[in-house]
N, C-alpha and C positions, 0 to 999 in steps of 0.2 A: 487403548488403541494399539493393536499389534505392530511391533516394529518401529514405533515412533516414541519420542520423548514427549510425553503429554504436556509437560510444563512448557517447553519451548514452543510447542504447537499452539498452546493457549495463548502465549504472547504474541505469536505470529498472527493468530486469528483474530485476536483484540484489534489488530491493526493489519487488516488484510492488505492494505495498499502499501505497507512499509517494505523498504528495501534495505540497502546496506547501512543507511545512516545519513550523515549531513554531508552535502558536497559544497566545498568552498570554492568560490570563484572570485578572482580579482578582475573588475571590470577595467582597470587602467592597463595602458599597453604594457606588454612584456612582463607583467607581474604574475605571481603563481596562482594556479587553482589548486586547491586541495579537497579532499574527500574525507569526511568523518564517517567512517563505516561502523554502524551499529552491528557487530558481528552477532550479537545475541539474537537477531532476527532470523537467522539461518535455522532451518529445521534439519538437524543432524540426525543421522540414523543411529540407533542404538542396537544394531543387529550384531552378529558375530564378526570377529575380527576380519575375516576375509571380505564380507560385504562392505565393512567400513573401509577397508583399503581400496576396494573397487570404487567406492563413493568418492574418496580423496583423489584417486586417479582420474576420475572424470573431472574433478575440479581443475586440475593441473592442465587438462586439455583445453577447457573453456577459458582459463586464465590467459592464454596466448592471445585472446582477443582483447585483452586489456580491460576487462570488465569484472566487477566485484560480486553482484548478487543479483536475484530475482527482484523485480520491480525497480529498486534503485539501481541494480546492475544494468537492467534493460534501459534505464534512463542514461546511465553512462555510456552504453553502446551507441545510443542515438546521438549523444553529444559528440562522441569520437567519429562516427560515421558522418556527421554534418561538419566535421572540421574544427570544432570549437576547441577541443583538447589539444589540437596541434600547435597552438600558440603558447601553451602553459604547461608548467610542471604539475604533475598530478601526484597525490599521496593519499593514503588511507589510514584512518585511525582504527585499529582492530584490537580484540582482546586476547588472541591467542598468538604465540610466537610463531608456530608454524604457519599460520595465515600471513603473518608480517614476512616470513622468509619467502613464501610464494609470491607475494606481491612485489617484494624487492627483487627478486629474480627477473621480473618483468618491467623492471624499471620504474616501478611506483614506490614513493617514499612511504613507508609504513611506520606508523606510530602506535605504540602499545597504550591502551587506556583499560580501566577496569570495567566500567560498564556505564549505563546511561545516568547513573548517579554520580559519576565522576565529574562533578561540575566544574572544577578548576580546569582540568584538561581540556574539556570541551570549550570552555570560555576562552582559554589561551589560544586554542586553534582558530576560533572564530574571530578574535580580535586582529588576526594578521590578514584578513581578507575582506572583500567587499560584498560578496554574496554568499549566502548559505542556503543550499537546498536540503531540507531536513526530511528524510525519509525513514527514520528509525522508529518513531512510534507517535501515533495520533493521541496517545493518551498519557504520555510523560510530560507533564508540565515543566518540571525542572529542567529537562534537557532543552526545552524551547527557552526557558528563562536564561540558561547558560549561553546558548547561541546568541540570543538577544543582548545579553550583557557584553559579550565580546564584540559584537557588531557595534554596540553603543560606544564602546571605547575606541574602536577603530574610526568611527564617525568624528569623535572629538579629536583624535589625534591627527587626522589627516584632512579634515574638513570636507572631505568628500561623502556622498550619499552612500548608505549601505542598504543591503536588501536581504529579506529573509522569507524564503519559500517553504512553508510548512505543509506536510502532508497529513490531511485528516481523513475522513471517510463519510460516505453517504448515510451511515447509521445516524449522522448528526440530525436528520430530520426524520428518522424512523419513528414507528409506533410499536404498540403491543396489542395487536388485534385478538389474540387467543385470550389473554387475560381480560381483555376489555378495558384496560385502564386508559388507553388512547387508541383511537382509530382515525387515521389521516391519510387519505388518498390524494391530497392535493399535489400537483407539480410545482415544485419550487424553481423559480429563475434566479440565477445568480446575478442577473442584470436588471431585471425589471422589479425586483423586491429587495427590501433592505434586511438581507439575511443576518447581518450583525444584531439588529434590533430584534429580530424574531427570535434568534437564539438567547439574547440577553434576557428577554421576558418570559422565556420558558422556566418552568420550575426546576429546581436542582435534581428532582427525580428523573428527569429526561436523560438522554444519552450523555455519558461522561465525555464524550468527544467534543461536544459543544462547549463545555467548560474549558477545555484546553484551547479551543479556537478563541475564546474570549481573553484568555491569558495571552495568547500570541498578538492579538490586535492592541490591547491595552497597554502591554509592555513595549510593543513596538513603538507606540505613541510617546510613552515615557522616555524611551532610549533614543528617539528621533530616528528610528529605523523604518524603512518602508516595508511593509508585510504583505504577504500573499499566502492565501489558504486554498490549496488544491484538495478537492474532496471527491475521490473516484467512488464508483458504486462496485457492483460485483465485477471482479477482474477474472477474465479468462485468457487462455492462450499460453503456450510455452514461452518462458522468459528468454531473453537473449543475453542474459548477464552471465557472469561467471559461476555464481552459486545459485543454481536454478531449481532447487528441491522446494517447490511451493506447495502449499496445501491450504485451498481456499474453500469458499462456501460450496462449490459443486463437489469437490473432494468430500466434504463432510456429509452431505446427502448420499453419495455413493458408498462412502464407509458404512453408513447406518444400513444401507440397502443390502450391501454384501453380507453384513452380519445376520440379517433377517431372511436372506435368500430371496428377497423380491424388492422391487423399488418402493421406497417409502416417502412420504411428506410429512412434515411436522404440522400436525393439526389438519385443518382442511386445506391448507396450502393456498389460500386466496390472496395473500399478500403479494405485491408487485414490486420488483426491483428493477432499476435499470442495469445495464451491463456495458463493459468496455473491454476491448482487447488490450493486452499489454503493450503492443506496438503502437496502437493509436494513443494510449495514455503516454507513452515515452515520447511521442512526437508532440504532445501538448506540452510537456516539460521543456522540450527543447525550444519551442516557440516562445514560451515564457521566458526562459533564460535569454534568448537572443533578443527579445523585446527589451529587457532590462539592459543589455549590454548595448543595444542601439540607442538607449535614452528615449524610448516611446513616450511621449508626453500624455498619450490617451490611455496609458495602461493604469486600470484602477488599482488602488492599494489601501491598505488599512481597513477602514469599515466597509469599504465598498469593493475590496480586493479578494473576493471569493471566486473561485473558478471550479465548477462542476465539470464532470466529464461523462458522457454517456453517448450511446448509439444504439438505441433499441431498448426493449423492456420485455419482461416475461414474469409470469406468476411462478411461485414455487412449485405448483402443481404441474405446470407445463414442463418444468424442468424434470420432474419426477416421472411424468409420462414418457418423456423422451428417453431418460434412463432406463425404465422398464422396457421399452421398445427394443432399445439397443441390447440390453442385457439378455433379453430372449433371443434375439438374433445371433448373439455370440454364445448362446447356450450357458450363459452365467446363471439366468434365472429360468425357471420352468415356465412361468406366465410373465405377461406384460402388465398385469394388473397392479395398481398402486395400493399399497397398504398405508396404514396411518401409524406413525410413531408418535409417542406422547412427547409433550414438552419436557417432561421430567427425564425421559430417556436420552434426549439430546442434550439436556443440561448436565446429566451424569456423565455422558460420554466425552463431552468436549470442554465443559466449563465448571467442573467440580460442583455440580448441583445448582448452579447460579441460573435459575429460571429466567430472570429478566434478560440476561445476557444472551441465553440461547434464543429466546423469542426475538430479540432485537436483530440478531444476525441471520436467522434461519426461518423466520415466519413473519416478519413485518412487512409493511409498506414503506418504501423509500423512493420517491419519485422526484427527479431533478431534471432540469434543463440547462445545458451547457452553453448559455447564450454569450457570455463573456469570451469564452474560448473561440467560439465561431465568429463572433462579430469583431472582437478586439484583435485577436491573434491570427485570424484567417485559418483556424483549425478546421480540417476536414477529415473525419474519421473514415477509415476504409473497410473495417471489418465488421460485418453484421451477423444476421441470424445464421447464415450457412457456415460461417467460421465458428460461431458458437457451438453449433451442433457437431461440427468436426472435432472441436476439442472435447466435447462430452464423450464422443465415441473413443477418443484416444485415452481418456482419463478411465473410462470403465474397463476397456481392455488392459490398460497397465495395472491398475489396482487389482483387478480380478487375477491377473497372472501372479501377482505378489502374494495372493491369498493361497495359491496352490502350493 
């Protein structure tokens, strides 16, 4: 991919909902909240030095809003705006010294760690806090284990309940319609169905995300930590966080389209996914954290503590058709017709040839219903189809200008 570090992009797209890392909150009065920032989730430019300097300059400006990153950073913005962070000290665990320096300049305590495999550092950070919101990776089981181990120690040391909020992804219920291994158009409810049991009974060949979800719930029970699994679908909209260089599913479709000079869909594009605006998703996280802090006794956790997030749905072909329409209007494409890209092309472009991964992210069905968020948290998403189309227009325009 021109202008981007493909390895970091792959890590990010493996976990499109992932943000800066793990947020640590102490639910007791006047005690600290900390944030474990998975800096590796940032998509850093690999352009010329001048472009890189410009990128860093933009980060400094956004840092003045006391936010760390896209997705997770947007969640932090929401918590700050809602006043939760006013009562607590905030810190971040990052991998690069210059990130730590920037955060420290803004009054955030920055801690250097190696990466998500730095088990001891993550565990030690978690054991000093009552709540962890992990937005680093939906697929890194050991990071989840480290957080839960630390929270388990906290629980034993203080006698207080501890809480782990894990960011997963809607690919957990995704299928593989092109290869035909599994076609599933069912809409899954997080409230009216036993998602834990459904995931547990599925074969290992299904989404690796579901395996980590099982680790979260089962380890939480073992450590006596209350767990919550948040599973967003396709995320759209500009992040409100500090590091906002996002690259998601829509970006991938547009990237392939720009290379082929016309809009494309992977296979027939019949698969349907839900969508959610980053601001609506951030609001859900805030409501969940607030419910924990308020001691909401109706809040499901553990095997019933799954929270989907959605506000509308569309097929992959519908996305590609709109990309084609906008591309022609902006004179990026000569036609608004939608061509077909092969699964192999998508796999080679984004996933080192992994057909399964490409199909699950860019061609599958994944239908969910966010009943827990609406019914238990009172969550009301505000951004629908119009906002989705506006975001596609912006992304097509911005990515096309980068190609010039």
